[in-house]
C-alpha atoms as one frame of an Amber mdcrd trajectory, in Angstrom:
protein
   0.189   0.468  -0.302   1.678   3.225  -0.883   1.744   5.867   1.751   2.021
   9.456   1.218   2.422  12.253   2.310  -0.683  14.314   3.937  -0.560  18.009
   4.477  -4.130  18.679   6.382  -5.805  22.420   6.715  -8.909  22.468   8.897
 -10.492  24.908   6.531 -13.002  24.384   3.382 -11.004  25.751  -0.340 -11.047
  27.962  -1.867 -10.216  30.912   0.422  -8.684  34.382   0.090  -6.382  33.843
   3.903  -2.789  34.244   3.937  -3.023  30.769   6.103  -4.214  28.785   3.481
  -1.824  30.149   1.025   0.187  28.470   3.372  -0.794  25.492   3.622  -2.061
  25.395   0.044   1.680  26.071  -0.448   3.096  23.593   1.296   1.280  20.375
   0.408   2.394  21.854  -3.256   5.422  21.726  -2.936   5.903  18.056  -1.312
   4.616  17.440  -4.994   7.429  19.482  -6.527  10.127  17.953  -4.867   8.947
  14.070  -6.358   7.120  12.445  -3.017   3.644  11.134  -3.057   1.543  14.538
  -2.138  -1.917  14.995  -0.845  -4.077  17.912   0.643  -6.442  17.478   2.814
  -9.383  20.145   3.748 -12.744  20.703   4.062 -15.465  19.759   1.743 -18.889
  22.787   1.928 -21.705  21.939   3.525 -23.626  21.678   0.597 -21.128  19.738
  -1.398 -21.258  16.796   1.149 -24.504  15.269   0.382 -23.386  11.906  -1.027
 -23.315   8.554   1.589 -20.518   6.893  -0.432 -18.257   9.890   0.763 -19.193
   9.971   4.130 -17.746   6.297   4.072 -15.573   6.160   0.795 -13.817   9.735
   2.062 -10.087   9.622   1.333  -9.744   9.181  -2.587  -6.967  11.583  -3.828
  -7.541  13.360  -6.937  -6.685  15.845  -9.430  -7.741  19.525  -8.058 -10.668
  20.915  -9.087  -8.842  24.030 -12.105 -10.992  26.496  -9.858  -8.347  25.548
  -6.809  -5.502  25.439  -9.408  -6.067  28.709 -10.636  -6.811  30.453  -7.003
  -3.618  28.728  -5.845  -1.529  28.825  -8.639  -1.151  24.588  -7.939   1.290
  22.579 -10.156   0.305  19.462 -11.314   1.500  16.832  -9.269  -0.381  17.890
  -6.000  -3.242  15.575  -5.507  -6.225  17.209  -3.473  -8.837  15.112  -1.161
 -11.462  16.593   0.820 -13.605  15.619   3.736 -17.490  15.539   3.994 -19.080
  17.492   6.771 -22.611  16.719   6.394 -25.621  18.506   8.636 -25.588  18.062
  11.822 -21.714  18.340  12.121 -20.583  21.837  12.852 -23.738  22.964  12.980
 -25.350  21.745  16.228 -23.342  23.025  19.853 -22.111  19.434  20.949 -19.091
  18.091  21.143 -20.388  15.106  19.035 -20.680  17.222  16.513 -17.928  19.359
  15.956 -15.641  18.671  12.972 -12.686  18.198  15.271 -14.164  14.964  16.990
 -15.175  13.991  13.168 -11.480  14.193  11.849  -9.707  12.410  14.570 -12.622
  10.016  15.919 -13.586   9.097  12.621 -11.741  10.430   9.202  -8.430  10.402
   9.994  -7.723   7.063  12.152 -10.473   5.256  10.027  -9.419   5.812   6.606
  -6.409   8.411   5.897  -3.860   7.024   8.816  -3.189   3.556   7.046  -2.698
   5.687   4.122  -0.230   8.126   5.523   3.460   8.311   5.822   3.227  10.870
   7.593   1.302  14.175   8.319   1.949  18.237   8.599  -0.218  20.251  10.015
  -0.449  23.458  12.618  -3.872  21.307  13.866  -3.025  20.506  17.185  -5.361
  18.024  17.859  -5.291  16.028  14.888  -0.959  15.745  16.329  -2.314  14.187
  19.304  -4.433  11.942  17.478  -1.593  11.025  14.838   1.026  10.454  17.596
  -0.906   8.586  19.686  -1.631   6.924  16.711   2.187   6.439  15.656   2.366
   8.321  12.765   5.203  10.350  12.152   4.347  14.587  12.437   5.573  17.603
  11.077   4.275  20.578  13.225   3.743  24.195  12.433   2.939  26.561  14.797
   2.133  30.500  13.884   0.964  32.770  16.760   2.031  31.585  20.514   0.574
  28.778  22.878  -1.599  29.252  25.654  -1.079  26.463  27.370   1.467  23.237
  27.197   2.375  21.309  25.192   1.779  17.751  26.486   4.964  15.893  26.920
   3.807  12.391  26.121   3.407  14.199  22.678   6.328  16.584  21.881   9.120
  13.773  23.050   7.664  11.027  21.357   9.731   9.734  18.601   6.937  10.115
  16.271   6.790  14.008  17.089   9.612  14.600  14.549   9.719  18.599  14.064
   8.038  21.392  14.859   8.384  24.222  12.295   7.394  28.448  13.086   8.069
  31.978  11.389   9.770  33.835  14.084  12.086  33.318  17.069   9.966  34.992
  19.820   7.364  32.441  18.702   9.548  29.741  19.190  11.203  30.635  21.734
   7.614  30.634  23.459   7.493  27.289  22.601  10.248  26.163  24.008   9.221
  27.348  26.870   5.857  25.911  27.328   7.843  21.968  26.474   8.477  22.152
  23.570  12.146  20.082  22.639  14.733  22.791  21.937  16.102  20.490  19.568
  12.561  19.215  17.542  12.090  22.909  16.767  13.176  25.212  14.012  12.770
  28.676  12.399  12.518  28.980   8.528  10.598  31.877   6.887   7.351  31.662
   4.674   8.019  31.244   1.231   6.929  31.686  -2.574   5.116  29.949  -4.971
   7.485  29.076  -8.407   5.396  31.249 -10.854   6.403  34.424  -9.183  10.037
  34.007 -10.502   7.840  33.704 -14.266   8.363  36.814 -16.236   6.059  37.585
 -17.624   7.031  41.451 -19.278   3.877  41.740 -21.905   1.304  41.216 -19.280
   2.658  42.684 -16.509   2.335  46.082 -19.432  -1.230  45.216 -19.938  -1.218
  45.685 -15.549   1.059  49.294 -16.359  -2.281  50.778 -18.990  -5.096  49.252
 -17.574  -4.042  51.033 -13.371  -2.454  53.996 -14.659  -4.721  57.088 -14.775
  -4.535  60.868 -15.043  -1.432  60.665 -16.506   0.558  59.023 -13.847   4.010
  56.633 -15.118   4.839  55.389 -11.630   3.430  52.502  -9.763   3.581  51.855
  -6.101   1.432  48.150  -5.150   0.507  46.310  -1.485  -0.398  43.241  -1.559
  -1.692  41.045   1.373  -5.129  41.699   3.712  -6.368  44.914   4.201  -5.411
  45.601   8.079  -4.472  48.355  10.304  -2.192  46.927  11.866  -0.605  46.161
   8.183   0.011  49.725   7.474  -3.028  49.579   5.456  -3.895  53.496   6.476
  -0.723  54.509   6.599   0.290  53.879   2.853  -3.218  55.650   2.165  -1.311
  58.360   4.178   1.112  58.132   1.962  -0.576  58.018  -0.862  -1.983  61.291
  -0.183   1.966  63.344   0.013   2.510  61.303  -3.885  -0.757  62.477  -5.899
   1.652  62.257  -9.185   2.289  58.204  -7.821  -0.528  55.741  -8.706  -1.117
  53.163  -5.480  -2.863  49.997  -6.268  -3.641  47.575  -3.230  -4.606  43.765
  -3.936  -5.877  41.626  -1.608  -8.872  41.643   1.011 -12.337  40.402   1.853
 -15.044  42.539   0.036 -16.229  44.422   2.740 -12.637  46.090   4.047 -12.080
  46.885  -0.016 -15.594  48.490   0.067 -14.364  50.005   3.539 -11.672  51.451
   2.027 -13.065  52.928  -0.598 -14.598  54.678   1.797 -12.006  55.841   3.587
 -10.033  56.654   0.208 -12.605  59.190  -1.301 -13.185  60.325   2.358  -9.345
  61.404   2.952  -9.492  62.892  -1.325  -6.936  59.836  -2.159  -7.804  60.328
  -5.398  -4.620  57.940  -6.532  -5.392  55.195  -4.584  -7.317  51.954  -6.446
  -8.185  48.311  -4.632  -8.324  45.698  -7.104  -9.834  42.968  -4.098  -8.637
  39.506  -3.831  -6.157  39.183  -7.368  -6.222  34.980  -7.408  -2.397  34.075
  -7.724  -2.514  33.124 -11.216  -2.607  37.203 -11.756  -0.859  37.874  -9.097
   2.471  37.344 -10.316   2.948  39.491 -13.292   1.269  42.619 -11.242   3.753
  42.801  -8.701   5.772  42.585 -12.099   4.336  45.348 -12.957   5.233  47.683
 -10.381   7.518  50.673 -10.081   7.732  49.667  -6.333   6.283  47.101  -3.819
   5.421  48.579  -0.566   5.480  46.614   2.420   3.664  48.792   5.407   3.538
  47.879   8.432   2.431  49.655  12.170   4.022  49.089  15.179   2.685  46.576
  18.034   2.644  42.990  18.656   1.378  41.711  15.379   4.696  43.418  14.343
   6.853  41.046  17.007   6.263  37.241  14.658   5.512  37.800  11.166   6.663
  36.638   8.841   4.173  37.892   5.628   4.163  35.742   2.176   4.127  38.807
   0.593   7.796  39.827   1.322   8.713  36.254  -0.281   6.351  37.007  -2.967
   7.954  40.856  -3.670  11.199  39.287  -3.683  10.664  36.649  -5.803   9.159
  39.412  -8.959  12.433  41.709  -9.238  10.776  45.074  -8.035  12.252  47.874
  -5.280  10.543  46.902  -2.206   9.089  49.526   0.779   9.359  48.578   3.304
   8.765  49.403   7.403  11.055  48.585  10.220  10.149  45.302  12.407  11.703
  43.042  13.999  10.979  39.837  11.484  12.951  41.965   9.146  15.325  43.407
  10.870  17.941  39.625   9.561  17.503  41.183   6.134  18.809  45.150   6.817
  22.406  43.437   5.500  20.897  41.565   1.933  20.331  44.677   0.153  16.996
  42.848  -1.323  15.196  45.412   0.002  15.369  49.084  -1.425  14.196  51.587
   1.350  13.690  51.199   4.991  11.334  53.507   6.845  10.370  53.569  10.757
   7.011  52.207  11.649   4.426  54.265  12.340   5.186  56.943  10.127   3.206
  58.218   6.946   5.168  61.014   5.917   8.708  58.910   6.548   7.102  56.458
   4.436   5.507  58.624   1.292   9.438  60.127   1.642  11.056  56.663   1.335
   8.541  55.489  -2.026   9.808  58.739  -3.692  13.046  58.131  -2.752  13.474
  54.354  -4.100  11.188  55.893  -7.224  14.733  58.060  -8.156  16.969  55.691
  -7.598  15.783  52.633  -8.841  13.933  52.577 -12.424  11.923  49.911 -12.857
  13.369  46.926 -14.937  11.656  45.220 -17.335  13.955  42.161 -16.658  13.758
  42.673 -12.631  17.107  43.726 -10.307  19.395  40.274 -10.725  20.381  41.025
  -7.391  17.346  40.338  -5.562  15.961  37.824  -7.903  19.258  35.561  -7.263
  18.110  36.622  -3.496  15.028  35.570  -3.678  15.881  31.769  -4.354  15.924
  30.620  -1.720  12.245  30.962  -0.117  11.630  28.931  -2.152   8.255  26.721
  -1.501  10.476  24.267  -2.189  13.882  24.688  -0.296  11.615  25.735   2.660
  10.166  21.649   2.813  12.776  20.098   1.453  15.111  22.108   4.641  12.005
  20.372   7.056  12.417  16.542   5.762  16.234  17.213   5.949  14.701  17.498
   9.574  12.162  14.251   9.849  13.991  11.218  10.036  14.686   8.914   6.728
  12.654   6.139   7.442   9.631   8.478   7.846   9.924  10.272   5.075   7.571
  10.480   2.106   7.418   7.865  -0.581   9.162  10.251  -3.823   7.211   8.732
  -6.680   9.807   7.442  -9.302  10.395   5.099  -6.088   6.685   2.964  -7.393
């Protein structure tokens, strides 16, 4: 029986959330490395009516085109969605929560027999897997609130824990995670971001540049105040001759910020909403400068933003806020301009300077492209697998 690398996310796909982009790309990267890989996620309630799916849920298949386009998945990854028929998740009972069904039924009965190693952020499922002697890779993005169970983290089946920030790693150790079992790795970028598409980039510029403006600043990411969106709108007001474009956010956030920009008379600001990953690489290549603002505060202490590495892979000059997780990049030269947090005037001045000193290159800045290559999702996944004992690694497709 073939045993797979299984990546589980307790979400319905596709959705425009950063942690889901991370999850899908990690599974996709494993497949691209040549491992037999299956991404497991939840079905929508209306798609969970077929009893065959309830009793034979693990049937890996090619992802639907919608999922492929949404996350720019390559052609080796297989997927399986787990049915959540009524009343799962609809009635307030421990027996009908998705976690209970996943940990007590779907995985122990149907998925663990086909699993070589499990990779997930879901701690409840990690505990279940270890108890069933399934090797695990655990991801942790934020601070933990409770101690880790010693019998879980010290088990030989608990292979490695991964986090994106040093302070989260330190917190995990304080809560019982063995230091030798935890590594810190930044987020990554999908290989599609490194493919140059000059003609399509030119089309984006033609579409977005208006009112005689000839320079384009792009922000890609969530539309939250702590990420510096309000700050960037204020900076845009100080540079009326430059076009600012925001890609990302939920519909309600997009509309709210459009209204805010109108009220502040930021007439050079455009909100595109969520951009599928098949289109986003071209948009980043179309920009003169990519903006990475961020406010001070707790959220600035542990982020490893996806957009930074996607920005780097585009070869476009970057202006970033000085926050602790980005400090290590100060000496790399990969970021063209740095600004202090919470200062829109300084951010505007820095943007203006970089627009002057770093003219747009259709082919991208070579140094940025070379530096970015180390942060592909495939490189991240390979580093994780190097921490997994050889007998517990998944099967390579060519060895079948």
